[in-house]
C-alpha positions, 0 to 999 in steps of 0.5 A: 500500500503506497503512503500518500506522504511519500507519493506526493512531493512538493513542487519546485519553488518556480512552480509555486507561483502558477499554482498560487495564481490559479488559486487566487482566481477562486479566492478572489471570486469567493471574496467578491461574493461577500460584498457583491450582493449588498447592492443587489438587495433592492432588485432581489427584494423586488423580484422575490419578496415584493410583499414586505416593506423592508429588507429584513428578509433579503438581508439573509441572502448575505447573512446565510453566506457569511455564516456558512463561510466563517463557521466551518473554517477550522474544520475545513482547514483540517480536512485539507491536511487529511485529504490534501489541499488541492482535493478539498479546494477543487471540491469546494470550488465545484460546490461554490460554482454549482451553488452560484448557478442555483442562486441565479436560477432561484425563483423564491427568496427561500431557495436563494437563501438556501443556495447562498448557504451552500455557496458559503460552505463551498467557499469555506472549503476553499479559503484555508487551502490557499494558505496551506499551499502558500506555506507548503510550497514557497520557501521562507524567503519568498513566502512574504511576497506570496502572502502579499499577493494573497492579502492584496487579492482580499483588499481588491475584492472588497472594492470590486464587489460593490462596483461589479454588483452595480454594473451587473444589476443595472446592465443584466439583472440581479441573477447575473451577480451569480451567473458570472461565477459559473464561467469564472469557476470553471476556468478556476477549476481547470487551472487549479486542477492542472497547476496546483500540486498534490501535497503530502497528506497526514492521517489526522484524527478529528478532534470531535469535541473541538469541532463541535465547540469551535463551530458552536462558538463561532456561530453564536458570535458571528450570528449575534454580531450580524443580527445585533443591529437588526434586533436593536441589540436586544438582551438575548443578542448580547446573551448569544454573543457572551455565550459564544465567548464562553464556549470559545473559552471552553474550546481553548481550555479543551485544546490545551488539555487535548494531547492527541492532535488538537484542532488548534495546537496552542503551541503555535502561539508561543 
């Protein structure tokens, strides 16, 4: 039986840049989707939720994406270690692209919110793998430049999202802020499949208590912060955020006591 760690070898440093550029395309696309929808909310409401007089329901098109994107990040990072960053990235990209098509084809607000939640899950699978490829393919003296490109991509995406959203909504309709992801996603998939190397994997065990606690803590905190203003920072919202912080503290405590492969090794912070 062949050991996957021996079968896969890291690429030569000169091959790392094409791999990173291939990943940056998908990374840019998922970050643009965190902001592009905001300018389309009025058009989405008019098409799918005309009965109400406010944007409360439509806001969930963005909130559902952000929740399913941010909460599983620790878990999807571990999946990349176990099954390989390239494999998890490609699966996440396929999910994201298919969910984008489903978003554009949505005929009801509930269908759109559900598709956005799946889209966020695909994005969560992709993001940690870009960092893993950088740290495992670039030598230390070139890693700073690679991280600079990664950070610049994130910065540009936050600016492009609202601008691209406005142009697409005005010119073609709200559906096209999602349809545009389909050809981009296909190109990104082909490039990543060809250029990103298969890196060694490790037979990690999953820290189930850590997975549950981290997911619960992040959900409570992120949901509370997202919805706090909408509910005028009601006491139950503060209770949710405080509970999330407490659960996060319990998570850190369990990580310190876990001796066999904690989800977040605290030695990294020394």
